[in-house]
N, C-alpha and C positions, 0 to 999 in steps of 0.2 A: 871082341872089344865092345863095351857097352857105351851108349851115348846117354848121358843123363842131363836133361835140360835144367838149367838153373833159372828158376823163375821167381817172381816176387812172392808167389805163394810158398815156394820151397824155402826161401829165405825166412819168411814169416814163421813157417813151421819149425825151422831150426832155432830161431830165436825163442819161440814159444816153449820148446823143449828145455832150453837153458833157463827160462823164466820159471817153468814148472819145477825144475830141480831146485832152484834157489828158494822158491816158495816153500817147498817141503822141508828144506834144511834150515829155514829161518834166516837165510842170507839176504843181503841187499845187493842189487845190481845197479851199477852206474852206467847208463846208456847214453851214447852220443849219436844223434841223428844228423846226417849231413844234407838234409833237404826234404822236400815234400814226399818223395817216394819212400824214403826211409821212415818218415813219421807214419805214413800209411801202413807200412809193414809192421811197425811197432804196435800200432793200435789193433791191427789184425791179429798179431801175436797175443796181445792182451785178451782179445775176445776168445781166442782158442784156449788160452790158459783158464779163463773163467769157465768155459764149457767143460774142459777136462777135469778141473778141480771142483766142480759144482757139488759133488757128493761130500767133499771134505769141508770141514768147518774153518775156512780161511777167508779173511778179508784182504783182497788184493788192492794195491795202490800203485799208480803210475803218476808221479808228480814231477813238475819242473824242478830242477835243481838250481835254485837261484844263487847259491853260494859257490857253485863249481867254477873254478878258474880254467878257462879254455886257452889253448895255445894259439898262436897266430894262424896256424893251419886250420884251426877249428872255429875261427871267428864267425863264420856263417852258420855254424852248427848250433844245435840246441841240445842241452843236457837234461837228462831225466833220471829219476831214481825210482826203481821198482822194488817193492817190498810186499811181504805178506805177514799178517799177524793173525793169531788164532782168533776166530770170531765165535760169537755165541748165537746159535740159531735154534729156535725151539724145535723139538721133535714133532714130526707130523702125527697129529693125534689120530687121524683116520686110520692109519696103518696099525697103530698101537691098539686101538679099540677093536679092530677086526681080529687081530691076533689074540687079544685078551678074551674075546667073545667066543673063541673056538671056531671062527669062520674058516 
């Protein structure tokens, strides 16, 4: 039998994986955080996704969802929308110049 600790970091990693999959597929995620710890995990997950997807040309957004209707159980919660859109980043000229020069 294995013991697997469920920590704030492991929850953030699981959320980051879902966020990364959504970003690559062009999907939007609607997230509801139920307190300070959940918000911290969400922002940690966003940082991980930014690091993992850095080589890809995606602009990530995590914005408050002002028009989301929350149920009475979620009154103290905050709603967020995560999305990714294709971005335009210039190619690194240094690498292109080195390859082109036969270095």
